[in-house]
N, CA, C and O atoms as a CHARMM CRD file, in Angstrom:
* protein
*
  192
    1    1 MET  N      0.80400  -1.17900  -0.04100 PROA 1      0.00000
    2    1 MET  CA    -0.02600  -0.04500  -0.08900 PROA 1      0.00000
    3    1 MET  C      0.89700   1.37600   0.04500 PROA 1      0.00000
    4    1 MET  O      0.59900   2.39700  -0.57400 PROA 1      0.00000
    5    2 LEU  N      1.89600   1.28800   0.82200 PROA 2      0.00000
    6    2 LEU  CA     2.81100   2.43900   0.84000 PROA 2      0.00000
    7    2 LEU  C      3.46000   2.69300  -0.49100 PROA 2      0.00000
    8    2 LEU  O      3.49500   3.83200  -0.95700 PROA 2      0.00000
    9    3 TYR  N      3.98200   1.64300  -1.12200 PROA 3      0.00000
   10    3 TYR  CA     4.61600   1.83600  -2.46600 PROA 3      0.00000
   11    3 TYR  C      3.61200   2.25300  -3.41000 PROA 3      0.00000
   12    3 TYR  O      3.89900   3.09900  -4.25700 PROA 3      0.00000
   13    4 GLU  N      2.40400   1.71800  -3.34500 PROA 4      0.00000
   14    4 GLU  CA     1.36100   2.08500  -4.38400 PROA 4      0.00000
   15    4 GLU  C      1.01900   3.66900  -4.23600 PROA 4      0.00000
   16    4 GLU  O      0.82900   4.35800  -5.23800 PROA 4      0.00000
   17    5 LEU  N      0.96000   4.16200  -3.00600 PROA 5      0.00000
   18    5 LEU  CA     0.67400   5.49900  -2.78100 PROA 5      0.00000
   19    5 LEU  C      1.76500   6.32200  -3.35000 PROA 5      0.00000
   20    5 LEU  O      1.46400   7.24900  -4.10100 PROA 5      0.00000
   21    6 GLU  N      3.05800   6.06400  -3.05500 PROA 6      0.00000
   22    6 GLU  CA     4.16600   6.73900  -3.64900 PROA 6      0.00000
   23    6 GLU  C      4.18800   6.77300  -4.96900 PROA 6      0.00000
   24    6 GLU  O      4.38600   7.83800  -5.55400 PROA 6      0.00000
   25    7 GLU  N      3.99400   5.64200  -5.61100 PROA 7      0.00000
   26    7 GLU  CA     3.98000   5.51600  -7.12000 PROA 7      0.00000
   27    7 GLU  C      2.95000   6.29400  -7.71700 PROA 7      0.00000
   28    7 GLU  O      3.19200   6.94100  -8.73600 PROA 7      0.00000
   29    8 ASN  N      1.76600   6.29700  -7.15900 PROA 8      0.00000
   30    8 ASN  CA     0.64800   7.17200  -7.79500 PROA 8      0.00000
   31    8 ASN  C      0.98500   8.64300  -7.67700 PROA 8      0.00000
   32    8 ASN  O      0.71900   9.36800  -8.63500 PROA 8      0.00000
   33    9 LEU  N      1.52800   9.13600  -6.62200 PROA 9      0.00000
   34    9 LEU  CA     1.94800  10.46100  -6.33300 PROA 9      0.00000
   35    9 LEU  C      2.98800  10.87700  -7.40400 PROA 9      0.00000
   36    9 LEU  O      2.88500  11.93800  -8.02100 PROA 9      0.00000
   37   10 ARG  N      3.91200  10.06300  -7.58100 PROA 10     0.00000
   38   10 ARG  CA     4.96500  10.22500  -8.62100 PROA 10     0.00000
   39   10 ARG  C      4.53600  10.30700  -9.93400 PROA 10     0.00000
   40   10 ARG  O      5.00900  11.13400 -10.71300 PROA 10     0.00000
   41   11 HSD  N      3.55800   9.40200 -10.27900 PROA 11     0.00000
   42   11 HSD  CA     2.99600   9.21800 -11.56900 PROA 11     0.00000
   43   11 HSD  C      2.18100  10.53200 -11.89800 PROA 11     0.00000
   44   11 HSD  O      2.33900  11.08600 -12.98600 PROA 11     0.00000
   45   12 LYS  N      1.41400  10.96400 -11.06200 PROA 12     0.00000
   46   12 LYS  CA     0.73000  12.27100 -11.29200 PROA 12     0.00000
   47   12 LYS  C      1.50700  13.62600 -10.96800 PROA 12     0.00000
   48   12 LYS  O      0.97100  14.73400 -10.96200 PROA 12     0.00000
   49   13 LYS  N      2.72100  13.39700 -10.72600 PROA 13     0.00000
   50   13 LYS  CA     3.62100  14.51800 -10.46700 PROA 13     0.00000
   51   13 LYS  C      3.01800  15.50700  -9.44200 PROA 13     0.00000
   52   13 LYS  O      2.99000  16.72000  -9.64900 PROA 13     0.00000
   53   14 ALA  N      2.55200  14.93900  -8.36300 PROA 14     0.00000
   54   14 ALA  CA     1.93900  15.65300  -7.28100 PROA 14     0.00000
   55   14 ALA  C      2.85400  16.67100  -6.73300 PROA 14     0.00000
   56   14 ALA  O      4.03900  16.35300  -6.63000 PROA 14     0.00000
   57   15 PRO  N      2.45800  17.91800  -6.34500 PROA 15     0.00000
   58   15 PRO  CA     3.27500  18.89800  -5.72400 PROA 15     0.00000
   59   15 PRO  C      3.57500  18.43300  -4.33600 PROA 15     0.00000
   60   15 PRO  O      2.89200  17.55800  -3.80200 PROA 15     0.00000
   61   16 PRO  N      4.63700  19.03300  -3.71600 PROA 16     0.00000
   62   16 PRO  CA     5.04000  18.56100  -2.47400 PROA 16     0.00000
   63   16 PRO  C      3.98200  18.67800  -1.30200 PROA 16     0.00000
   64   16 PRO  O      3.93700  17.87700  -0.36900 PROA 16     0.00000
   65   17 GLU  N      3.13100  19.76900  -1.45100 PROA 17     0.00000
   66   17 GLU  CA     1.96400  19.92900  -0.49400 PROA 17     0.00000
   67   17 GLU  C      1.10900  18.89100  -0.48500 PROA 17     0.00000
   68   17 GLU  O      0.63200  18.51100   0.58400 PROA 17     0.00000
   69   18 GLU  N      0.78000  18.25900  -1.72800 PROA 18     0.00000
   70   18 GLU  CA    -0.17200  17.13600  -1.90200 PROA 18     0.00000
   71   18 GLU  C      0.49000  15.88400  -1.34800 PROA 18     0.00000
   72   18 GLU  O     -0.11600  15.12200  -0.59400 PROA 18     0.00000
   73   19 VAL  N      1.82100  15.67600  -1.76100 PROA 19     0.00000
   74   19 VAL  CA     2.43200  14.48900  -1.15900 PROA 19     0.00000
   75   19 VAL  C      2.47300  14.52900   0.29000 PROA 19     0.00000
   76   19 VAL  O      2.25700  13.48300   0.90100 PROA 19     0.00000
   77   20 GLU  N      2.70800  15.54000   0.88200 PROA 20     0.00000
   78   20 GLU  CA     2.68300  15.61500   2.39900 PROA 20     0.00000
   79   20 GLU  C      1.40100  15.30900   2.97300 PROA 20     0.00000
   80   20 GLU  O      1.27800  14.55400   3.93700 PROA 20     0.00000
   81   21 THR  N      0.35400  15.93900   2.34300 PROA 21     0.00000
   82   21 THR  CA    -1.11300  15.62600   2.80300 PROA 21     0.00000
   83   21 THR  C     -1.51100  14.13800   2.60700 PROA 21     0.00000
   84   21 THR  O     -2.05800  13.49600   3.50400 PROA 21     0.00000
   85   22 GLU  N     -1.24900  13.68800   1.54600 PROA 22     0.00000
   86   22 GLU  CA    -1.54100  12.15700   1.20100 PROA 22     0.00000
   87   22 GLU  C     -0.71400  11.40700   2.11700 PROA 22     0.00000
   88   22 GLU  O     -1.29000  10.41800   2.57200 PROA 22     0.00000
   89   23 ARG  N      0.44100  11.58400   2.51200 PROA 23     0.00000
   90   23 ARG  CA     1.21300  10.81600   3.31500 PROA 23     0.00000
   91   23 ARG  C      0.66500  10.82700   4.73800 PROA 23     0.00000
   92   23 ARG  O      0.51500   9.79000   5.38400 PROA 23     0.00000
   93   24 LYS  N      0.39000  11.96700   5.17100 PROA 24     0.00000
   94   24 LYS  CA    -0.36000  12.14900   6.55200 PROA 24     0.00000
   95   24 LYS  C     -1.63600  11.39100   6.67500 PROA 24     0.00000
   96   24 LYS  O     -1.90100  10.71800   7.67100 PROA 24     0.00000
   97   25 ALA  N     -2.44500  11.51500   5.61100 PROA 25     0.00000
   98   25 ALA  CA    -3.74400  10.85000   5.58100 PROA 25     0.00000
   99   25 ALA  C     -3.71300   9.34200   5.44000 PROA 25     0.00000
  100   25 ALA  O     -4.48900   8.63200   6.07900 PROA 25     0.00000
  101   26 LYS  N     -2.79900   8.84800   4.58700 PROA 26     0.00000
  102   26 LYS  CA    -2.79400   7.44700   4.21300 PROA 26     0.00000
  103   26 LYS  C     -1.65300   6.64000   4.80400 PROA 26     0.00000
  104   26 LYS  O     -1.85600   5.56800   5.37500 PROA 26     0.00000
  105   27 ALA  N     -0.49800   7.15300   4.66200 PROA 27     0.00000
  106   27 ALA  CA     0.68700   6.43200   5.06500 PROA 27     0.00000
  107   27 ALA  C      0.92700   6.48100   6.54100 PROA 27     0.00000
  108   27 ALA  O      1.37500   5.45500   7.05200 PROA 27     0.00000
  109   28 TYR  N      0.70400   7.48900   7.28000 PROA 28     0.00000
  110   28 TYR  CA     0.88600   7.55200   8.65200 PROA 28     0.00000
  111   28 TYR  C      0.15600   6.56700   9.43100 PROA 28     0.00000
  112   28 TYR  O      0.74800   5.97100  10.33000 PROA 28     0.00000
  113   29 PRO  N     -1.15200   6.31500   9.16500 PROA 29     0.00000
  114   29 PRO  CA    -1.95900   5.34400   9.93600 PROA 29     0.00000
  115   29 PRO  C     -1.31200   3.93600   9.70100 PROA 29     0.00000
  116   29 PRO  O     -1.18200   3.16900  10.65500 PROA 29     0.00000
  117   30 ILE  N     -0.94500   3.62400   8.56600 PROA 30     0.00000
  118   30 ILE  CA    -0.37200   2.32500   8.29700 PROA 30     0.00000
  119   30 ILE  C      0.90500   2.20900   9.08300 PROA 30     0.00000
  120   30 ILE  O      1.07600   1.20200   9.77000 PROA 30     0.00000
  121   31 LEU  N      1.75100   3.08800   9.04300 PROA 31     0.00000
  122   31 LEU  CA     2.94700   2.94600   9.81300 PROA 31     0.00000
  123   31 LEU  C      2.78600   2.95000  11.23700 PROA 31     0.00000
  124   31 LEU  O      3.58700   2.27700  11.88500 PROA 31     0.00000
  125   32 LYS  N      1.80900   3.64900  11.89600 PROA 32     0.00000
  126   32 LYS  CA     1.47300   3.48400  13.13600 PROA 32     0.00000
  127   32 LYS  C      1.03600   2.10300  13.56700 PROA 32     0.00000
  128   32 LYS  O      1.38500   1.60300  14.63600 PROA 32     0.00000
  129   33 TYR  N      0.20500   1.47600  12.62600 PROA 33     0.00000
  130   33 TYR  CA    -0.25100   0.07400  12.88300 PROA 33     0.00000
  131   33 TYR  C      0.99400  -0.79800  12.80400 PROA 33     0.00000
  132   33 TYR  O      1.13700  -1.60000  13.72700 PROA 33     0.00000
  133   34 LEU  N      1.84500  -0.77100  11.92100 PROA 34     0.00000
  134   34 LEU  CA     3.03300  -1.60700  11.84600 PROA 34     0.00000
  135   34 LEU  C      3.86700  -1.38900  13.00600 PROA 34     0.00000
  136   34 LEU  O      4.47100  -2.34900  13.48600 PROA 34     0.00000
  137   35 GLU  N      3.97000  -0.21500  13.51900 PROA 35     0.00000
  138   35 GLU  CA     4.83400   0.08700  14.74500 PROA 35     0.00000
  139   35 GLU  C      4.21800  -0.71700  15.96400 PROA 35     0.00000
  140   35 GLU  O      4.89900  -1.43000  16.70300 PROA 35     0.00000
  141   36 THR  N      2.89600  -0.52800  16.08600 PROA 36     0.00000
  142   36 THR  CA     2.19000  -1.35700  17.20900 PROA 36     0.00000
  143   36 THR  C      2.39900  -2.92300  17.07200 PROA 36     0.00000
  144   36 THR  O      2.74400  -3.62400  18.02300 PROA 36     0.00000
  145   37 TYR  N      2.16600  -3.38100  15.85500 PROA 37     0.00000
  146   37 TYR  CA     2.30000  -4.72600  15.55800 PROA 37     0.00000
  147   37 TYR  C      3.74700  -5.23000  15.90300 PROA 37     0.00000
  148   37 TYR  O      3.93200  -6.26400  16.54500 PROA 37     0.00000
  149   38 MET  N      4.70900  -4.47300  15.45900 PROA 38     0.00000
  150   38 MET  CA     6.11300  -4.95600  15.66500 PROA 38     0.00000
  151   38 MET  C      6.50900  -4.98500  17.23400 PROA 38     0.00000
  152   38 MET  O      7.26000  -5.81600  17.74400 PROA 38     0.00000
  153   39 LEU  N      5.91500  -4.00500  17.84800 PROA 39     0.00000
  154   39 LEU  CA     6.16600  -3.95200  19.31000 PROA 39     0.00000
  155   39 LEU  C      5.59100  -5.09200  19.98200 PROA 39     0.00000
  156   39 LEU  O      6.24600  -5.69200  20.83500 PROA 39     0.00000
  157   40 ASP  N      4.33500  -5.46500  19.64600 PROA 40     0.00000
  158   40 ASP  CA     3.72000  -6.56100  20.22200 PROA 40     0.00000
  159   40 ASP  C      4.34600  -7.92300  19.92200 PROA 40     0.00000
  160   40 ASP  O      4.34100  -8.81500  20.77000 PROA 40     0.00000
  161   41 VAL  N      4.89400  -8.07900  18.69000 PROA 41     0.00000
  162   41 VAL  CA     5.70000  -9.29300  18.37900 PROA 41     0.00000
  163   41 VAL  C      6.87300  -9.32600  19.22100 PROA 41     0.00000
  164   41 VAL  O      7.16700 -10.33600  19.85900 PROA 41     0.00000
  165   42 HSD  N      7.61600  -8.17000  19.25300 PROA 42     0.00000
  166   42 HSD  CA     8.79900  -8.13000  19.98000 PROA 42     0.00000
  167   42 HSD  C      8.80800  -8.53300  21.38800 PROA 42     0.00000
  168   42 HSD  O      9.74900  -9.14100  21.89800 PROA 42     0.00000
  169   43 LYS  N      7.56200  -8.12500  22.10900 PROA 43     0.00000
  170   43 LYS  CA     7.21200  -8.50300  23.49700 PROA 43     0.00000
  171   43 LYS  C      7.02400  -9.97400  23.64900 PROA 43     0.00000
  172   43 LYS  O      7.43000 -10.54200  24.66300 PROA 43     0.00000
  173   44 GLN  N      6.37200 -10.67400  22.59600 PROA 44     0.00000
  174   44 GLN  CA     6.20400 -12.03800  22.55100 PROA 44     0.00000
  175   44 GLN  C      7.44000 -12.90600  22.53300 PROA 44     0.00000
  176   44 GLN  O      7.47400 -14.03200  23.03000 PROA 44     0.00000
  177   45 TYR  N      8.45600 -12.31300  21.92800 PROA 45     0.00000
  178   45 TYR  CA     9.71300 -13.16500  21.75700 PROA 45     0.00000
  179   45 TYR  C     10.93900 -12.68500  22.45600 PROA 45     0.00000
  180   45 TYR  O     12.05900 -13.11600  22.18400 PROA 45     0.00000
  181   46 THR  N     10.69800 -11.77400  23.37100 PROA 46     0.00000
  182   46 THR  CA    11.84600 -11.35800  24.14400 PROA 46     0.00000
  183   46 THR  C     11.53900 -11.67700  25.62000 PROA 46     0.00000
  184   46 THR  O     10.38700 -11.66500  26.05300 PROA 46     0.00000
  185   47 ALA  N     12.56000 -11.94600  26.33200 PROA 47     0.00000
  186   47 ALA  CA    12.36000 -12.23800  27.84000 PROA 47     0.00000
  187   47 ALA  C     11.92300 -11.03100  28.56100 PROA 47     0.00000
  188   47 ALA  O     12.28600  -9.91900  28.17700 PROA 47     0.00000
  189   48 GLY  N     11.18200 -11.18700  29.55900 PROA 48     0.00000
  190   48 GLY  CA    10.80500  -9.98300  30.30500 PROA 48     0.00000
  191   48 GLY  C      9.69500 -10.21400  31.14200 PROA 48     0.00000
  192   48 GLY  O      9.24700  -9.30400  31.83900 PROA 48     0.00000
């Protein structure tokens, strides 16, 4: 999904403002989910 977003923005030659807006709206939530997922997995496989 992230690669597709970036590819679409490059393809339509989006201005920097649009790139930033789209990243905040679409990429940021995905990255936050991945961060949470990785932290949960890390907790499962580390001693503690």
